[in-house]
All heavy atoms as TSV, in Angstrom:
chain	resi	resn	atom	element	x	y	z
A	1	MET	N	N	0.871	-1.145	0.014
A	1	MET	CA	C	0.002	0.008	-0.013
A	1	MET	C	C	0.927	1.220	0.000
A	1	MET	O	O	1.751	1.363	0.858
A	1	MET	CB	C	-0.847	-0.022	1.293
A	1	MET	CG	C	-2.136	0.627	1.195
A	1	MET	SD	S	-3.164	0.609	2.707
A	1	MET	CE	C	-2.624	-0.749	3.669
A	2	ALA	N	N	0.750	2.066	-0.957
A	2	ALA	CA	C	1.607	3.263	-1.072
A	2	ALA	C	C	0.833	4.508	-0.632
A	2	ALA	O	O	-0.343	4.642	-0.889
A	2	ALA	CB	C	2.081	3.444	-2.490
A	3	TYR	N	N	1.530	5.354	0.064
A	3	TYR	CA	C	0.969	6.609	0.501
A	3	TYR	C	C	1.175	7.622	-0.611
A	3	TYR	O	O	2.206	7.595	-1.254
A	3	TYR	CB	C	1.592	7.071	1.826
A	3	TYR	CG	C	1.029	8.336	2.375
A	3	TYR	CD1	C	-0.355	8.469	2.572
A	3	TYR	CD2	C	1.861	9.411	2.729
A	3	TYR	CE1	C	-0.869	9.635	3.123
A	3	TYR	CE2	C	1.326	10.545	3.270
A	3	TYR	CZ	C	0.001	10.678	3.435
A	3	TYR	OH	O	-0.532	11.842	3.954
A	4	ARG	N	N	0.245	8.499	-0.774
A	4	ARG	CA	C	0.266	9.426	-1.934
A	4	ARG	C	C	1.541	10.188	-2.093
A	4	ARG	O	O	2.219	10.498	-1.129
A	4	ARG	CB	C	-0.960	10.303	-1.923
A	4	ARG	CG	C	-0.902	11.508	-1.051
A	4	ARG	CD	C	-2.243	12.201	-1.008
A	4	ARG	NE	N	-2.234	13.324	-1.889
A	4	ARG	CZ	C	-3.155	14.270	-1.854
A	4	ARG	NH1	N	-4.117	14.222	-1.015
A	4	ARG	NH2	N	-3.102	15.272	-2.700
A	5	ASP	N	N	1.848	10.536	-3.331
A	5	ASP	CA	C	3.038	11.320	-3.719
A	5	ASP	C	C	4.345	10.682	-3.244
A	5	ASP	O	O	5.303	11.395	-2.948
A	5	ASP	CB	C	2.942	12.750	-3.231
A	5	ASP	CG	C	1.772	13.490	-3.856
A	5	ASP	OD1	O	1.289	13.094	-4.966
A	5	ASP	OD2	O	1.324	14.520	-3.306
A	6	ASN	N	N	4.359	9.379	-3.142
A	6	ASN	CA	C	5.552	8.637	-2.714
A	6	ASN	C	C	6.084	9.092	-1.343
A	6	ASN	O	O	7.284	9.058	-1.131
A	6	ASN	CB	C	6.618	8.700	-3.799
A	6	ASN	CG	C	7.709	7.669	-3.635
A	6	ASN	OD1	O	7.444	6.575	-3.121
A	6	ASN	ND2	N	8.922	7.996	-3.986
A	7	LEU	N	N	5.185	9.476	-0.452
A	7	LEU	CA	C	5.602	9.916	0.869
A	7	LEU	C	C	5.869	8.752	1.810
A	7	LEU	O	O	6.545	8.912	2.820
A	7	LEU	CB	C	4.562	10.839	1.521
A	7	LEU	CG	C	4.370	12.220	0.838
A	7	LEU	CD1	C	3.244	12.966	1.484
A	7	LEU	CD2	C	5.668	12.996	0.854
A	8	GLY	N	N	5.333	7.583	1.459
A	8	GLY	CA	C	5.532	6.449	2.336
A	8	GLY	C	C	4.943	5.165	1.703
A	8	GLY	O	O	4.249	5.207	0.722
A	9	VAL	N	N	5.241	4.051	2.363
A	9	VAL	CA	C	4.754	2.785	1.873
A	9	VAL	C	C	4.569	1.822	3.071
A	9	VAL	O	O	5.278	1.879	4.037
A	9	VAL	CB	C	5.754	2.163	0.801
A	9	VAL	CG1	C	7.040	1.786	1.407
A	9	VAL	CG2	C	5.119	0.976	0.101
A	10	PHE	N	N	3.539	0.944	2.934
A	10	PHE	CA	C	3.274	-0.075	3.937
A	10	PHE	C	C	3.272	-1.376	3.227
A	10	PHE	O	O	2.634	-1.572	2.209
A	10	PHE	CB	C	1.896	0.199	4.577
A	10	PHE	CG	C	1.441	-0.937	5.463
A	10	PHE	CD1	C	2.059	-1.194	6.659
A	10	PHE	CD2	C	0.373	-1.754	5.082
A	10	PHE	CE1	C	1.629	-2.240	7.466
A	10	PHE	CE2	C	-0.078	-2.786	5.863
A	10	PHE	CZ	C	0.573	-3.019	7.072
A	11	LYS	N	N	4.011	-2.352	3.791
A	11	LYS	CA	C	4.079	-3.680	3.215
A	11	LYS	C	C	3.594	-4.736	4.247
A	11	LYS	O	O	3.940	-4.597	5.437
A	11	LYS	CB	C	5.509	-4.021	2.787
A	11	LYS	CG	C	6.029	-3.146	1.712
A	11	LYS	CD	C	7.471	-3.497	1.335
A	11	LYS	CE	C	7.971	-2.519	0.277
A	11	LYS	NZ	N	9.373	-2.807	-0.037
A	12	TYR	N	N	2.810	-5.650	3.829
A	12	TYR	CA	C	2.238	-6.692	4.666
A	12	TYR	C	C	2.382	-8.038	3.956
A	12	TYR	O	O	1.992	-8.151	2.789
A	12	TYR	CB	C	0.786	-6.394	4.941
A	12	TYR	CG	C	0.098	-7.360	5.883
A	12	TYR	CD1	C	0.266	-7.237	7.263
A	12	TYR	CD2	C	-0.715	-8.353	5.400
A	12	TYR	CE1	C	-0.406	-8.094	8.133
A	12	TYR	CE2	C	-1.346	-9.234	6.258
A	12	TYR	CZ	C	-1.200	-9.097	7.632
A	12	TYR	OH	O	-1.802	-9.957	8.466
A	13	GLN	N	N	2.979	-9.000	4.652
A	13	GLN	CA	C	3.206	-10.311	4.012
A	13	GLN	C	C	2.893	-11.414	4.991
A	13	GLN	O	O	3.215	-11.318	6.187
A	13	GLN	CB	C	4.679	-10.381	3.597
A	13	GLN	CG	C	5.067	-11.617	2.877
A	13	GLN	CD	C	6.517	-11.571	2.416
A	13	GLN	OE1	O	7.328	-10.814	3.003
A	13	GLN	NE2	N	6.849	-12.342	1.443
A	14	ILE	N	N	2.229	-12.447	4.484
A	14	ILE	CA	C	1.942	-13.668	5.279
A	14	ILE	C	C	2.773	-14.817	4.676
A	14	ILE	O	O	2.750	-14.995	3.477
A	14	ILE	CB	C	0.451	-14.005	5.211
A	14	ILE	CG1	C	-0.406	-12.872	5.804
A	14	ILE	CG2	C	0.155	-15.299	5.978
A	14	ILE	CD1	C	-1.876	-13.070	5.623
A	15	GLN	N	N	3.468	-15.547	5.581
A	15	GLN	CA	C	4.270	-16.641	5.089
A	15	GLN	C	C	3.951	-17.868	5.894
A	15	GLN	O	O	3.639	-17.818	7.095
A	15	GLN	CB	C	5.780	-16.306	5.281
A	15	GLN	CG	C	6.290	-15.190	4.500
A	15	GLN	CD	C	7.753	-14.893	4.792
A	15	GLN	OE1	O	8.230	-15.141	5.893
A	15	GLN	NE2	N	8.453	-14.344	3.820
A	16	GLU	N	N	4.076	-19.012	5.214
A	16	GLU	CA	C	3.991	-20.306	5.883
A	16	GLU	C	C	5.314	-21.006	5.706
A	16	GLU	O	O	5.855	-21.096	4.606
A	16	GLU	CB	C	2.870	-21.142	5.216
A	16	GLU	CG	C	2.615	-22.487	5.881
A	16	GLU	CD	C	3.508	-23.580	5.313
A	16	GLU	OE1	O	3.859	-23.556	4.131
A	16	GLU	OE2	O	3.867	-24.507	6.090
A	17	ASN	N	N	5.827	-21.525	6.821
A	17	ASN	CA	C	7.087	-22.235	6.762
A	17	ASN	C	C	7.073	-23.359	7.786
A	17	ASN	O	O	6.924	-23.131	8.960
A	17	ASN	CB	C	8.251	-21.279	7.026
A	17	ASN	CG	C	9.625	-21.947	6.829
A	17	ASN	OD1	O	9.712	-23.029	6.290
A	17	ASN	ND2	N	10.628	-21.252	7.305
A	18	ALA	N	N	7.175	-24.605	7.277
A	18	ALA	CA	C	7.232	-25.772	8.140
A	18	ALA	C	C	6.024	-25.843	9.072
A	18	ALA	O	O	6.129	-26.157	10.244
A	18	ALA	CB	C	8.519	-25.834	8.953
A	19	GLY	N	N	4.830	-25.523	8.529
A	19	GLY	CA	C	3.623	-25.605	9.305
A	19	GLY	C	C	3.332	-24.446	10.226
A	19	GLY	O	O	2.343	-24.448	10.942
A	20	LYS	N	N	4.162	-23.450	10.196
A	20	LYS	CA	C	3.961	-22.238	11.019
A	20	LYS	C	C	3.644	-21.037	10.139
A	20	LYS	O	O	4.211	-20.897	9.071
A	20	LYS	CB	C	5.205	-21.953	11.882
A	20	LYS	CG	C	5.506	-22.993	12.903
A	20	LYS	CD	C	6.682	-22.604	13.734
A	20	LYS	CE	C	6.976	-23.706	14.770
A	20	LYS	NZ	N	8.050	-23.334	15.634
A	21	ILE	N	N	2.731	-20.230	10.597
A	21	ILE	CA	C	2.319	-19.030	9.857
A	21	ILE	C	C	2.871	-17.812	10.562
A	21	ILE	O	O	2.783	-17.665	11.759
A	21	ILE	CB	C	0.789	-18.917	9.776
A	21	ILE	CG1	C	0.256	-20.129	9.008
A	21	ILE	CG2	C	0.384	-17.629	9.089
A	21	ILE	CD1	C	-1.254	-20.228	9.026
A	22	SER	N	N	3.470	-16.913	9.760
A	22	SER	CA	C	4.013	-15.690	10.331
A	22	SER	C	C	3.564	-14.522	9.459
A	22	SER	O	O	3.338	-14.665	8.249
A	22	SER	CB	C	5.527	-15.695	10.441
A	22	SER	OG	O	6.099	-15.822	9.160
A	23	THR	N	N	3.370	-13.363	10.095
A	23	THR	CA	C	3.052	-12.173	9.381
A	23	THR	C	C	4.196	-11.163	9.561
A	23	THR	O	O	4.803	-11.068	10.642
A	23	THR	CB	C	1.752	-11.547	9.883
A	23	THR	OG1	O	1.870	-11.231	11.243
A	23	THR	CG2	C	0.597	-12.469	9.674
A	24	ILE	N	N	4.462	-10.449	8.529
A	24	ILE	CA	C	5.518	-9.426	8.539
A	24	ILE	C	C	4.918	-8.159	7.985
A	24	ILE	O	O	4.319	-8.162	6.895
A	24	ILE	CB	C	6.745	-9.878	7.667
A	24	ILE	CG1	C	7.322	-11.173	8.160
A	24	ILE	CG2	C	7.758	-8.770	7.676
A	24	ILE	CD1	C	8.350	-11.765	7.241
A	25	SER	N	N	5.037	-7.053	8.714
A	25	SER	CA	C	4.579	-5.780	8.190
A	25	SER	C	C	5.667	-4.755	8.450
A	25	SER	O	O	6.406	-4.802	9.447
A	25	SER	CB	C	3.273	-5.398	8.875
A	25	SER	OG	O	3.425	-5.280	10.285
A	26	SER	N	N	5.776	-3.839	7.523
A	26	SER	CA	C	6.737	-2.759	7.655
A	26	SER	C	C	6.145	-1.474	7.065
A	26	SER	O	O	5.307	-1.522	6.144
A	26	SER	CB	C	8.063	-3.088	6.949
A	26	SER	OG	O	7.844	-3.151	5.531
A	27	MET	N	N	6.505	-0.395	7.647
A	27	MET	CA	C	6.048	0.923	7.212
A	27	MET	C	C	7.289	1.834	7.043
A	27	MET	O	O	8.127	1.846	7.921
A	27	MET	CB	C	5.056	1.522	8.212
A	27	MET	CG	C	4.504	2.853	7.760
A	27	MET	SD	S	3.162	3.453	8.802
A	27	MET	CE	C	3.862	3.364	10.430
A	28	GLN	N	N	7.323	2.546	5.955
A	28	GLN	CA	C	8.438	3.413	5.710
A	28	GLN	C	C	7.908	4.773	5.238
A	28	GLN	O	O	7.061	4.836	4.344
A	28	GLN	CB	C	9.329	2.837	4.620
A	28	GLN	CG	C	10.446	3.747	4.161
A	28	GLN	CD	C	11.193	3.205	2.946
A	28	GLN	OE1	O	11.024	2.025	2.585
A	28	GLN	NE2	N	11.973	4.041	2.336
A	29	PHE	N	N	8.378	5.822	5.824
A	29	PHE	CA	C	8.035	7.194	5.352
A	29	PHE	C	C	9.307	7.791	4.759
A	29	PHE	O	O	10.400	7.631	5.250
A	29	PHE	CB	C	7.566	8.057	6.519
A	29	PHE	CG	C	6.128	7.845	6.858
A	29	PHE	CD1	C	5.736	7.016	7.869
A	29	PHE	CD2	C	5.118	8.488	6.099
A	29	PHE	CE1	C	4.433	6.787	8.152
A	29	PHE	CE2	C	3.786	8.246	6.371
A	29	PHE	CZ	C	3.434	7.423	7.361
A	30	ASN	N	N	9.106	8.455	3.631
A	30	ASN	CA	C	10.197	9.056	2.919
A	30	ASN	C	C	10.442	10.524	3.278
A	30	ASN	O	O	11.232	11.177	2.674
A	30	ASN	CB	C	9.988	8.933	1.414
A	30	ASN	CG	C	9.908	7.471	0.969
A	30	ASN	OD1	O	10.642	6.607	1.534
A	30	ASN	ND2	N	9.019	7.147	0.087
A	31	THR	N	N	9.697	11.006	4.299
A	31	THR	CA	C	9.836	12.363	4.759
A	31	THR	C	C	9.605	12.369	6.272
A	31	THR	O	O	8.870	11.619	6.774
A	31	THR	CB	C	8.849	13.304	4.049
A	31	THR	OG1	O	9.052	14.653	4.491
A	31	THR	CG2	C	7.400	12.938	4.286
A	32	ALA	N	N	10.302	13.278	6.951
A	32	ALA	CA	C	10.174	13.394	8.401
A	32	ALA	C	C	8.971	14.234	8.804
A	32	ALA	O	O	8.399	14.078	9.854
A	32	ALA	CB	C	11.454	13.939	9.015
A	33	ILE	N	N	8.606	15.178	7.932
A	33	ILE	CA	C	7.508	16.094	8.228
A	33	ILE	C	C	6.446	15.968	7.141
A	33	ILE	O	O	6.770	16.047	5.934
A	33	ILE	CB	C	7.997	17.556	8.312
A	33	ILE	CG1	C	9.040	17.670	9.449
A	33	ILE	CG2	C	6.848	18.488	8.565
A	33	ILE	CD1	C	9.747	18.980	9.519
A	34	VAL	N	N	5.183	15.786	7.554
A	34	VAL	CA	C	4.116	15.654	6.602
A	34	VAL	C	C	3.316	16.972	6.650
A	34	VAL	O	O	2.872	17.391	7.728
A	34	VAL	CB	C	3.187	14.467	6.912
A	34	VAL	CG1	C	2.004	14.410	5.958
A	34	VAL	CG2	C	3.989	13.178	6.875
A	35	SER	N	N	3.119	17.584	5.525
A	35	SER	CA	C	2.417	18.858	5.417
A	35	SER	C	C	0.910	18.682	5.864
A	35	SER	O	O	0.326	17.624	5.642
A	35	SER	CB	C	2.470	19.358	3.975
A	35	SER	OG	O	1.633	20.455	3.790
A	36	PRO	N	N	0.372	19.727	6.469
A	36	PRO	CA	C	-1.057	19.651	6.893
A	36	PRO	C	C	-2.014	19.340	5.746
A	36	PRO	O	O	-3.081	18.777	5.980
A	36	PRO	CB	C	-1.347	21.062	7.475
A	36	PRO	CG	C	-0.002	21.576	7.894
A	36	PRO	CD	C	0.956	21.019	6.885
A	37	GLN	N	N	-1.660	19.643	4.525
A	37	GLN	CA	C	-2.547	19.336	3.397
A	37	GLN	C	C	-2.753	17.861	3.170
A	37	GLN	O	O	-3.699	17.437	2.571
A	37	GLN	CB	C	-2.008	20.009	2.117
A	37	GLN	CG	C	-0.788	19.297	1.551
A	37	GLN	CD	C	-0.167	20.041	0.387
A	37	GLN	OE1	O	-0.223	21.276	0.338
A	37	GLN	NE2	N	0.451	19.320	-0.512
A	38	TYR	N	N	-1.844	17.052	3.730
A	38	TYR	CA	C	-1.967	15.594	3.594
A	38	TYR	C	C	-2.602	14.891	4.790
A	38	TYR	O	O	-2.677	13.707	4.855
A	38	TYR	CB	C	-0.559	14.986	3.403
A	38	TYR	CG	C	0.093	15.360	2.121
A	38	TYR	CD1	C	1.248	16.165	2.098
A	38	TYR	CD2	C	-0.386	14.917	0.897
A	38	TYR	CE1	C	1.862	16.518	0.911
A	38	TYR	CE2	C	0.210	15.276	-0.296
A	38	TYR	CZ	C	1.325	16.096	-0.275
A	38	TYR	OH	O	1.927	16.401	-1.466
A	39	TYR	N	N	-3.099	15.688	5.748
A	39	TYR	CA	C	-3.665	15.127	6.964
A	39	TYR	C	C	-4.773	14.119	6.693
A	39	TYR	O	O	-4.761	13.001	7.231
A	39	TYR	CB	C	-4.142	16.220	7.941
A	39	TYR	CG	C	-4.813	15.576	9.171
A	39	TYR	CD1	C	-4.033	14.999	10.158
A	39	TYR	CD2	C	-6.186	15.554	9.292
A	39	TYR	CE1	C	-4.607	14.419	11.251
A	39	TYR	CE2	C	-6.790	14.965	10.373
A	39	TYR	CZ	C	-6.004	14.410	11.356
A	39	TYR	OH	O	-6.592	13.794	12.442
A	40	GLU	N	N	-5.737	14.497	5.923
A	40	GLU	CA	C	-6.909	13.589	5.655
A	40	GLU	C	C	-6.446	12.306	4.977
A	40	GLU	O	O	-6.905	11.196	5.338
A	40	GLU	CB	C	-7.942	14.294	4.816
A	40	GLU	CG	C	-8.756	15.328	5.599
A	40	GLU	CD	C	-9.505	14.693	6.793
A	40	GLU	OE1	O	-10.052	13.619	6.696
A	40	GLU	OE2	O	-9.507	15.380	7.844
A	41	SER	N	N	-5.557	12.421	4.010
A	41	SER	CA	C	-5.078	11.204	3.335
A	41	SER	C	C	-4.211	10.375	4.258
A	41	SER	O	O	-4.234	9.147	4.165
A	41	SER	CB	C	-4.358	11.548	2.029
A	41	SER	OG	O	-3.212	12.309	2.265
A	42	LEU	N	N	-3.455	11.010	5.140
A	42	LEU	CA	C	-2.613	10.268	6.122
A	42	LEU	C	C	-3.530	9.520	7.091
A	42	LEU	O	O	-3.264	8.356	7.441
A	42	LEU	CB	C	-1.699	11.209	6.865
A	42	LEU	CG	C	-0.747	10.589	7.876
A	42	LEU	CD1	C	0.204	9.630	7.199
A	42	LEU	CD2	C	0.025	11.645	8.611
A	43	LYS	N	N	-4.624	10.151	7.492
A	43	LYS	CA	C	-5.583	9.543	8.414
A	43	LYS	C	C	-6.203	8.287	7.756
A	43	LYS	O	O	-6.314	7.239	8.343
A	43	LYS	CB	C	-6.671	10.570	8.762
A	43	LYS	CG	C	-7.655	10.074	9.774
A	43	LYS	CD	C	-8.583	11.213	10.107
A	43	LYS	CE	C	-9.737	10.753	11.027
A	43	LYS	NZ	N	-10.667	11.805	11.344
A	44	LYS	N	N	-6.527	8.409	6.458
A	44	LYS	CA	C	-7.084	7.284	5.690
A	44	LYS	C	C	-6.010	6.183	5.574
A	44	LYS	O	O	-6.337	4.980	5.690
A	44	LYS	CB	C	-7.587	7.728	4.354
A	44	LYS	CG	C	-8.220	6.580	3.556
A	44	LYS	CD	C	-8.646	6.989	2.168
A	44	LYS	CE	C	-9.246	5.937	1.338
A	44	LYS	NZ	N	-8.734	4.590	1.481
A	45	PHE	N	N	-4.798	6.563	5.279
A	45	PHE	CA	C	-3.706	5.609	5.133
A	45	PHE	C	C	-3.525	4.783	6.419
A	45	PHE	O	O	-3.450	3.559	6.345
A	45	PHE	CB	C	-2.404	6.352	4.801
A	45	PHE	CG	C	-1.194	5.491	4.629
A	45	PHE	CD1	C	-1.011	4.722	3.508
A	45	PHE	CD2	C	-0.203	5.474	5.632
A	45	PHE	CE1	C	0.125	3.914	3.369
A	45	PHE	CE2	C	0.923	4.690	5.494
A	45	PHE	CZ	C	1.078	3.917	4.327
A	46	TYR	N	N	-3.521	5.460	7.538
A	46	TYR	CA	C	-3.378	4.733	8.812
A	46	TYR	C	C	-4.620	3.865	9.107
A	46	TYR	O	O	-4.518	2.767	9.609
A	46	TYR	CB	C	-3.176	5.705	9.981
A	46	TYR	CG	C	-1.742	5.961	10.265
A	46	TYR	CD1	C	-1.107	7.103	9.806
A	46	TYR	CD2	C	-0.960	5.063	10.976
A	46	TYR	CE1	C	0.243	7.364	10.038
A	46	TYR	CE2	C	0.397	5.280	11.233
A	46	TYR	CZ	C	0.982	6.460	10.747
A	46	TYR	OH	O	2.293	6.675	11.025
A	47	GLY	N	N	-5.789	4.334	8.714
A	47	GLY	CA	C	-7.006	3.541	8.893
A	47	GLY	C	C	-6.959	2.298	8.080
A	47	GLY	O	O	-7.289	1.217	8.528
A	48	ASP	N	N	-6.516	2.393	6.815
A	48	ASP	CA	C	-6.339	1.221	5.940
A	48	ASP	C	C	-5.289	0.264	6.479
A	48	ASP	O	O	-5.416	-0.943	6.420
A	48	ASP	CB	C	-5.985	1.650	4.521
A	48	ASP	CG	C	-7.109	2.375	3.819
A	48	ASP	OD1	O	-8.265	2.310	4.292
A	48	ASP	OD2	O	-6.824	3.044	2.797
A	49	LEU	N	N	-4.229	0.859	7.035
A	49	LEU	CA	C	-3.139	0.028	7.632
A	49	LEU	C	C	-3.680	-0.786	8.804
A	49	LEU	O	O	-3.433	-1.995	8.858
A	49	LEU	CB	C	-2.021	1.007	8.089
A	49	LEU	CG	C	-0.743	0.461	8.592
A	49	LEU	CD1	C	0.352	1.439	8.264
A	49	LEU	CD2	C	-0.807	0.264	10.101
A	50	VAL	N	N	-4.401	-0.142	9.685
A	50	VAL	CA	C	-4.970	-0.873	10.813
A	50	VAL	C	C	-5.953	-1.888	10.392
A	50	VAL	O	O	-5.974	-3.025	10.920
A	50	VAL	CB	C	-5.623	0.129	11.822
A	50	VAL	CG1	C	-6.440	-0.559	12.880
A	50	VAL	CG2	C	-4.562	1.032	12.452
A	51	LYS	N	N	-6.768	-1.555	9.393
A	51	LYS	CA	C	-7.741	-2.530	8.893
A	51	LYS	C	C	-7.084	-3.783	8.306
A	51	LYS	O	O	-7.487	-4.895	8.559
A	51	LYS	CB	C	-8.570	-1.860	7.799
A	51	LYS	CG	C	-9.705	-2.706	7.257
A	51	LYS	CD	C	-10.483	-1.910	6.235
A	51	LYS	CE	C	-11.583	-2.770	5.608
A	51	LYS	NZ	N	-12.300	-2.028	4.577
A	52	LYS	N	N	-5.972	-3.573	7.571
A	52	LYS	CA	C	-5.238	-4.685	7.037
A	52	LYS	C	C	-4.632	-5.603	8.114
A	52	LYS	O	O	-4.669	-6.806	8.041
A	52	LYS	CB	C	-4.109	-4.174	6.087
A	52	LYS	CG	C	-3.379	-5.258	5.378
A	52	LYS	CD	C	-4.281	-6.020	4.448
A	52	LYS	CE	C	-3.540	-7.105	3.705
A	52	LYS	NZ	N	-4.436	-7.931	2.928
A	53	GLN	N	N	-4.072	-4.923	9.138
A	53	GLN	CA	C	-3.451	-5.735	10.221
A	53	GLN	C	C	-4.407	-6.430	11.127
A	53	GLN	O	O	-4.012	-7.338	11.855
A	53	GLN	CB	C	-2.509	-4.828	11.021
A	53	GLN	CG	C	-1.274	-4.418	10.261
A	53	GLN	CD	C	-0.293	-3.630	11.126
A	53	GLN	OE1	O	-0.675	-2.827	11.975
A	53	GLN	NE2	N	0.979	-3.892	10.923
A	54	THR	N	N	-5.642	-6.037	11.092
A	54	THR	CA	C	-6.662	-6.730	11.929
A	54	THR	C	C	-7.518	-7.720	11.132
A	54	THR	O	O	-8.427	-8.293	11.719
A	54	THR	CB	C	-7.566	-5.682	12.639
A	54	THR	OG1	O	-8.193	-4.865	11.676
A	54	THR	CG2	C	-6.778	-4.860	13.631
A	55	GLU	N	N	-7.222	-7.889	9.849
A	55	GLU	CA	C	-7.940	-8.906	9.067
A	55	GLU	C	C	-7.682	-10.275	9.622
A	55	GLU	O	O	-6.586	-10.556	10.130
A	55	GLU	CB	C	-7.452	-8.880	7.610
A	55	GLU	CG	C	-7.984	-7.771	6.794
A	55	GLU	CD	C	-7.492	-7.826	5.327
A	55	GLU	OE1	O	-6.628	-8.694	5.026
A	55	GLU	OE2	O	-7.974	-7.059	4.553
A	56	LYS	N	N	-8.694	-11.135	9.501
A	56	LYS	CA	C	-8.542	-12.478	9.957
A	56	LYS	C	C	-7.845	-13.304	8.855
A	56	LYS	O	O	-8.062	-13.081	7.679
A	56	LYS	CB	C	-9.883	-13.094	10.287
A	56	LYS	CG	C	-10.549	-12.439	11.472
A	56	LYS	CD	C	-11.877	-13.083	11.784
A	56	LYS	CE	C	-12.437	-12.343	12.996
A	56	LYS	NZ	N	-13.704	-12.933	13.429
A	57	ILE	N	N	-7.052	-14.243	9.281
A	57	ILE	CA	C	-6.413	-15.200	8.373
A	57	ILE	C	C	-7.256	-16.444	8.386
A	57	ILE	O	O	-7.469	-17.050	9.444
A	57	ILE	CB	C	-4.978	-15.503	8.788
A	57	ILE	CG1	C	-4.113	-14.248	8.788
A	57	ILE	CG2	C	-4.358	-16.563	7.879
A	57	ILE	CD1	C	-2.738	-14.443	9.408
A	58	VAL	N	N	-7.776	-16.820	7.235
A	58	VAL	CA	C	-8.643	-18.007	7.144
A	58	VAL	C	C	-7.839	-19.148	6.568
A	58	VAL	O	O	-7.253	-19.080	5.513
A	58	VAL	CB	C	-9.848	-17.678	6.235
A	58	VAL	CG1	C	-10.770	-18.912	6.104
A	58	VAL	CG2	C	-10.634	-16.509	6.754
A	59	LEU	N	N	-7.821	-20.256	7.308
A	59	LEU	CA	C	-7.133	-21.458	6.899
A	59	LEU	C	C	-8.138	-22.472	6.381
A	59	LEU	O	O	-9.187	-22.715	7.017
A	59	LEU	CB	C	-6.364	-22.064	8.049
A	59	LEU	CG	C	-5.368	-21.154	8.759
A	59	LEU	CD1	C	-4.770	-21.872	9.966
A	59	LEU	CD2	C	-4.293	-20.733	7.810
A	60	ILE	N	N	-7.863	-23.018	5.208
A	60	ILE	CA	C	-8.752	-24.004	4.619
A	60	ILE	C	C	-7.999	-25.324	4.418
A	60	ILE	O	O	-6.904	-25.331	3.817
A	60	ILE	CB	C	-9.258	-23.516	3.243
A	60	ILE	CG1	C	-10.017	-22.195	3.421
A	60	ILE	CG2	C	-10.153	-24.526	2.594
A	60	ILE	CD1	C	-10.385	-21.518	2.130
A	61	LYS	N	N	-8.542	-26.383	4.921
A	61	LYS	CA	C	-7.912	-27.703	4.793
A	61	LYS	C	C	-8.310	-28.245	3.419
A	61	LYS	O	O	-9.467	-28.315	3.062
A	61	LYS	CB	C	-8.374	-28.611	5.908
A	61	LYS	CG	C	-7.676	-29.961	5.874
A	61	LYS	CD	C	-8.121	-30.815	7.087
A	61	LYS	CE	C	-7.408	-32.147	7.081
A	61	LYS	NZ	N	-7.798	-32.925	8.243
A	62	ILE	N	N	-7.278	-28.656	2.659
A	62	ILE	CA	C	-7.534	-29.219	1.320
A	62	ILE	C	C	-7.053	-30.638	1.227
A	62	ILE	O	O	-6.315	-31.133	2.010
A	62	ILE	CB	C	-6.924	-28.382	0.175
A	62	ILE	CG1	C	-5.502	-27.990	0.519
A	62	ILE	CG2	C	-7.707	-27.164	-0.067
A	62	ILE	CD1	C	-4.801	-27.229	-0.556
């Protein structure tokens, strides 16, 4: 998930290894100060980030 104007990026990955499931998430901002004009989009970005991290992982036996 990329934040507008290349100001940041959020990566979320689910891996299975030897019967164990792990999640890896990382967030990177390319600027130390975010202009007030980006507040609403930053708020949405964080909302989407939290929503993604709270999604349920559904396991299906095949």
